[in-house]
N, C-alpha and C positions, 0 to 999 in steps of 0.2 A: 559410539562416535569418538573419533580421535581428533585432536588439534595438531596440525602439522607445523603451523607457523602463526605467530612469532615464537611462542614457547610451546614445545612439544608436550602433549598431555594425552595419556592413553585412554582415560575414561572421563569424558566430559559430562559433568552433572548439570542439572537444570540451573543451579546457582552459578556454575561456571558460565553457562550460556547467558544468563541475565547480566553477568558482569561484562562479558565480551560484547554483547549486543546492546547494552544499556545506552540510552540517550544521554547527551551531555547534561550536567547539572546546571542549575541557575540560568536557564535559557531566558534571554530577553528578546527573542525573535522566533519566528517559525523555523523549525528544523525538520527537513524532509528526508526520511529514509524510504527508499524504494525497494520492494521485495519482488524478485522474479525467479522463475525456473526456466531453463532452456535446454535443448538437446546438445549433444557434443558438436553437431554441425549448425548450431545457432537458431534452431526453430523455437518459436515461443509456445507452440501448441502441438498436440498429437491428437489427430482426429477432431480438431476444432476446439479442444479444451486443454488448459494448462495442467489439469489434474492428471492427465495421461502421462505426464513427464515426472510427476512428483513421487516421493517415497516417504516413509515415516520420519526420516531425519529432516527432510525439507519441510514437512508439515509441522514438525516440532519447532523449527525456527519461524515458520509462518505464524503459528499461534503465539509464539513469544513476542513477535513484532506487535501483535495486537495487545498483548498483555502489558507491554511497556509504553504504549502510546496513549495520548490524550484523545486521538481521533484517527479513524481509518479512512483514507482517501481512495476513491476508485472512480473510473470512468463509467458512464452509463452503459456503454456497449458491453463492457466486461461484467457489470452487475447483472445485465440481462442474460448474457451467455452462460454465466456461472451460477445463475439463479440465486443471487445474493439475498440473505436475510440478516436480521440483526445479529450482532456479536453474541456469542455464548461464553460461558465460563464454568468453572467448578470451584469448590471451596479452596483448594490449594492455589489456583490461579488468582482467585479473588483476594486471597490473603496477601499475595505478592503485590497486587495493585494497591491494596490498602496500605501496606508497608511503605510504598513509594508515594503515598499521598494522592493517588489517582482515584477517579470516580470508579464505582463498581464495574461499569462497562463503558467501553468507548463507543461513541456514536459512529455510524457509517456516514461519510460525506460523499455524495455522488455528484460528479460533474456532468451537467447536461445543459448546454447552451439553449436548447429548445424546450427544456423541462418536459421532454417526452418520456415520462416514466409512468408505468401503469400503477394507478393508485391501489389496485387489488394485488399487486405483486408482494411476495414475502418480505421484501425490503420494508414495506409499510404495514403489513398485516401480521408478520411473525417477528416481532422485535420488542425488546423491553425498554429501548431508548429511542426516542424519535430520531429518524434519519435527518441529515442536513442535505438539502438539495441546493447545489451551487449552480446558479443559472444567470441569465442575462436580462437586461431591460426589454429586449425585443421578444422574449418568450411570451407567448399568448397569455394575457391576463387570466382568461378562464381556466387555462391549464394550470397556472400557478395556484389559482384559487382552489381547484379540485385537490391538488396535492396538499395544500395547507389544511383543507378540511379533513383530509385523510390522516393528518398528523405530522406531516413533514415540516421541518424548520427551513424556511426559504432564506437563502443568502444570495443576494443579487450583486454580481461583480462584473462590470463590463456592459457595453451597449449591445453590439451584434455578436460578440465573441466573449467567452469567459476570460476575464483578466485574472490569471492565476496569481500574479503577485498581489493584487488587491484582495483576492479571496483568501490567500494564506495570511495576510495581515489581519483580516477580519477574524479568521479563526483564532489567531494569536490573541487578538483583543478580547476574545471570549475565554481566554485561558487555555486554549487548545494549541499548544506550541509543539508538542511531540507528535509529529505527523507520520503515520505509517502508510505509504502509498502501495497499493496492490495492483497497479496497472489501470487500464491496459496499455498496449503499445502506443496508442495515439496520445494518451495523457502523459505517458513517460516521455515521448518525443517533445511535447510542448514544455514539460518541466526542464528538459535538457536545453532546449532552445532559449529559455528564459534564465538559465543558470540557477535553477532553484533546487537542484539535487545535492544534498549534503552527504548522503551515504547510499551505496548500492549493495544490497544483499543478493547475491546471485548464486543459485544452485545449478550446477551443470550435471545433467543426467547422462549416464553412460549408454546413450542410444543415438543412432543415426536415423533421422526421419526421412531424408531425401528431400527433393524439391517440393515446393508447394506452400508450406507454412511460412508465415511472415516472421520478421525479427521481433525482438522484445521492444524496440523503439521504432515508431513510424511517424510520418508527417513531414513537415517542412525541414529542409536542410539548414543547419545552423553551424555555429562555430564548435569545433571539437573542444571538449572539456577534459582536462587532465585529472586523473585520479591517482591516489596512492593506496597500495595494498595494505590492509589492516589486519586481516587474519585469513587462515585457510583451515577448514575442517573436512574430514573424510568419513564416510560410512557406506559400506557395501558398494563402492565404486562411484557413489555420488559425491561430488566435491562442492563444498560450500565456501564461496569466496565472499569476503567483505571488503569493500573499497570505500575510502573517504575522499571527499573533495580535496584536491591538492592545494595546500596553502602556500 
């Protein structure tokens, strides 16, 4: 992997990546990084899954996002489609988290306004850390009770619709300020609309998918948000862009 900008570097190491993609220090608020891959013509998936657009370099950055985060945020639809389970690690990655003062593993926080999550899914049955289910007051109480009994940590934010601003504040109050969001498009769209995105890590795959697949952001139309380019990396035709919120 090579870094093209801002400082050219021919062989980017894991330590280099941790420095490049590290969260700001001494955070006093929730800080949201969003991680996505798309095709050269803007598709978010190939044959219905984002994994079809990925490559080892993208996966390296994807895993690093988890390694540097307090919590992994994902929409329920993406968690179902991608068959999410609890975060995994290895001794080297765990040592990195320990050096940063982080917990051994980040919990997965799933956004579901209806709490419609299968209690028998790997998210709840194949994990070392209880997942957080971010839901609403209107979600059926029996559904919430079943998830709690299955081991989920329920976080209620909003009445009919998940209040993302309130949810992120509650995560921060729990000490989970470094937030790595892995999609999907509707959750990303809501984060954009609420101006809650601090950094976008976008891998562009050298492939054209043609019409059919959706964009990486979906949902209600909102105000455009300016970004500033922070870094560009390249490997085997895959380009990894990192953008920060324009200050």
